N, C-alpha and C positions, 0 to 999 in steps of 0.2 A: 501494501500497500502505500500512496505516497503520506510523509509526514515532513512538517517546515517550509510549508511551500504557501504561497499567498498567493491566492487562486479566486478568480473572477467567473462566476456562474451564472447564465442568462436561463430564465424561466428558473425559479431553485423552485416556485408552489407548483408545480406542472408534475403530472405521474413520472415522468420520469427524470425529471430536475430533483424534487423534493427528495427520493431515497440516495441520490449521488450526493447532494449536498449533507443529510446528518451521516452520512459516512465519511466524508472529508476533515467534514467538520472537528472528529473525534483532534485530528492529528496536525490538522494543517486551518492557518490564516484562511476563512472562506467568505468570500461580498455576494452576495445575494442581488441579480438587476434585473429588475422586475417592473409592469406599471405599478404596480401592487394596487388595484383598484377596492380589491375589496379587506376590509382589515382583517381578516381570516385568513386570505392567504398571508402577510404581515407579521399575524402572530403562530403560526405556522411555523414562518421561515425561522422569527425569534428563537425558537422552543428548540429547532435544528444546529442551534447554534450558530447560527449565520445572523452576518449581521445583513439586516435590506438597503438598496440604496434604487431609490425610484424613478427612474428613466425605462420614457418612451424610445427605442428603436425609429419608430417611423419619423420622429426629428429628429435624427442624429444627432443630440444636443448632449455630450458627456459632461457637462457641467459639472465642480465637486464631486466627478469621480476619479480617481487615481490610479496612477499609469505603470508603477513600479508591481506590475504584479509577474506571476511568474508561470501562470499557467495560467489561458482563457480555455472554457467547454461551454461553448455554446451551443442550448440549448434553446429557448427562447424561441416560438414562432409563434404563425398568426394565422387564422384561419377564419377572418371574418367573413368571406364572399365578395369582396370590396376587393375587385381586383388592383386598381389604386392605392388604397389601400394597403394592401396585404405585399405588393409587389416593395413599398418602398420601408412595409415595416422589415420585411425577411431579407428582401437585396441586398436593399441600401441602407437596411440597417447594421447589415452582417459588414459590409463596407467601413463605415462608418466607424463601429468597432474594433475594427482589425485596424487604422491607421493610430485609433484611439491608444490601441495596445497593443503596437508595432515589438515594443520591447520585451515582450515576453518572450520563454525559451518553448513554448511551443503554443498552439492552438487547436482545440479539435472543433471542431464542426459538425455535430450530427444534422445528416443529410438523412434520407428515406428513400426506402424500397422504390419507390411513388415517384421517384423521377426516370426507372424504364420505362419503355414502351409496350406492349399486350404482346405477350409471347404464349400463354397457353400455363398445364400444370406440368407439361413433359418437358420444358424445356426451364431449367433456371439460371435464372437469370447474371451474368460474370461482369465485371466491372468494366471492360473495354465492350459492351449490349450498346443497343442505340435504345436512347429515351426518349422518353415522350408525356404525353398526359394522362398518364390511368389512372386515375384516382377523380376525373369531373365526375360521374355520376352520382360520387356522393358529397366528394368537398372539392367543384370546382376553379379554385384560384392553388390550390396546392401544390400539384404537378409541378404546377408552372413557376411556382413562387420557388417553389424548391430547386430547381435545376436555373433559376436566377441567381437563386442564393449563392450553389455551389459555380456557378462561375464567376464572381465577384470576389467569392473566397479563391478564386485559381490564383484570377487579377492580385488581388491585394499581398495575397502570399510571397506574389514576385517584387511586386512594388515596394514592399517593406521588408523584404529578404526574413518572412518572418516564418516559420516552420508551421504545418498547417496538417494538417489529417482531417478528411473529408471523409465519413463515418454514416455508409447509407442502409438506415438501421431497419429494421423487418415490424417486428410485432411485439414492443416489448410491454412488459406485464408484471405483479404480483402482485406485493399487501397492499399497494398503490392504487391498485387499479390494474383496466387496460383495455382491450376489446374482448373479451373472453368475458372481462366480468359486466360487460352492456351487452352481451351474451344471457348471461347466467340470468339478469336481472331481466331481458324479454322471457326467459323461461319460466322465473317468477313468476311473470305477469301473464303466463299464455302468450304470450305472443310467437306468431311463429319467427326462425331467426332467417332471412334474406341471403341464399344461396347463389351464386351466378350458375348460368347454367353447364357451364366446364364445369366438369367432373376429373378427380377430387379440386378442393380448394385451398388447396395447399400452399403455407405460408413457413416465415421461420421462427415463432414466437420464440421467447429471448428475456430470460427471470432479471429482474433488480439486482442477484447478489451478482447475475452474470456479470451484467452493465460496467458496475461498480471496480464489478473482481479487473475489468479486461483496460480499466481506462488509463491503468500506468503504461501497460507496455502498448496501445494505441499513441500516449500522446510520446512516446519513445520513439516511435515510425512516422512522426509527424515533422516534414519536410520540405525544401524547397525545390523545384516544382510541386506544391502543393499533393500528397498523397490522399490514393482513392480506396478505403477498402468497403464492401461489403458485410454486414453486421447481424448476427441474427444465432438462432440455435437451428439443434436438433428439428429437423423438418414434421408439419402435423398439419392436418384440416379442420375447416372451421366442420364439418361431420363429425369426426372425429375426435373433438377439442367438447364439443358439445352435449356429445354423446355419453363421456365421461362423469363430466358437468353432472348429465342428467344418473347416471349410476353413485356420481356421491351424494344426492341431494333425492331422490326419487323421484323431482322432478321428469316429466315426458319433454324432451326435446325436437318441438316442431318443426321443419323447414318449411320455405317457399322461392322457387324459381324466380329470379329476376336480372332483367340487366341491372337494370338500378342500386349498382351496386357493385362495387372491388372487385375486379374478375383473380383469379389465382395469379399470387407472386411468390413462387417461391425460388431463393437465392444457390449458386454460387460460388459457398462458402470455402474453396479450395485454398483459396486468398490467405485468407482468414485465420484456419487450422495451421497454416503453414507456419505462418509471423507471428501468430496473437495464443492461438487453442481454439479447444472445445469447451462448449457450454458444460459446465458441469451437474445444472438444473437441469433433472425430464422432465417434459414437461407435464407430465402426469404427477407428477409431485410435486409441480411448482403451482399447479391449479389446486389440489386440496388446500396446500399452505395457504395462498390466497382465500380461497373460501373457510377456510379453519381464522385469518385474522380478521375477515368481514364482513361475512355469516356466517358466523360459529350455527346459530341454530336449525340452517337449514342442511347440517351434514345428516347420515342419518345414522 
């Protein structure tokens, strides 16, 4: 684990950012940058031992934000559906952040597997494969904003000689929630889970414990020009993890086929396994722990 570092982490109250911030704050000085529009978010971040800094990345204004961070972890993302605002916050905001923190030793830019063009369940996407507007059916600005942000991060890494690693994250989950948690809520309310007609609906869910454990090595791989790496765990389908959630809780998993959802998007993790290692938390164990932490009353 990282120790004795001064770290700036964006999105510290988010589903991914909060467990990372909690883990790092034990042995490092961690500052958390976000809009903090909700008092509850600020409270949770402070309780994690993180110093909150209120900044809207869309403004590009970092007045009062320190510059001497050794490491920067950029997890913040805006998904408002407004292209003008989302591009400004996600892409331009990334550039402004990297310019402000250009003296850092390494910059981790958390991107998404959503940047890849549609390929189908039997064609895992590798880092050099074609990009596309993958998530438009659910989040119209998301894929385009993520691609734009990656482009700005690549430019900024070269411009300021800031070692950068772009991590294309699949499906994060854990005690702090995630996509499988939303599916469990659907099971609980009796609503069908949307499934893309292409079967199986494969992804690479990765538990928050593995995210935290792999961050130090990802930072070591940061480089100029920016390095790109897929980030995920063992492959699993929505069909599989919903069925398992049903086994754990006794709730029945019902599905509804529709084109208005994210298509299967498995990742080729060869490079991740070679350079970082494999995830240690199996998805069944991780989902059981998620239910135990968030809804123990549902367990059979």
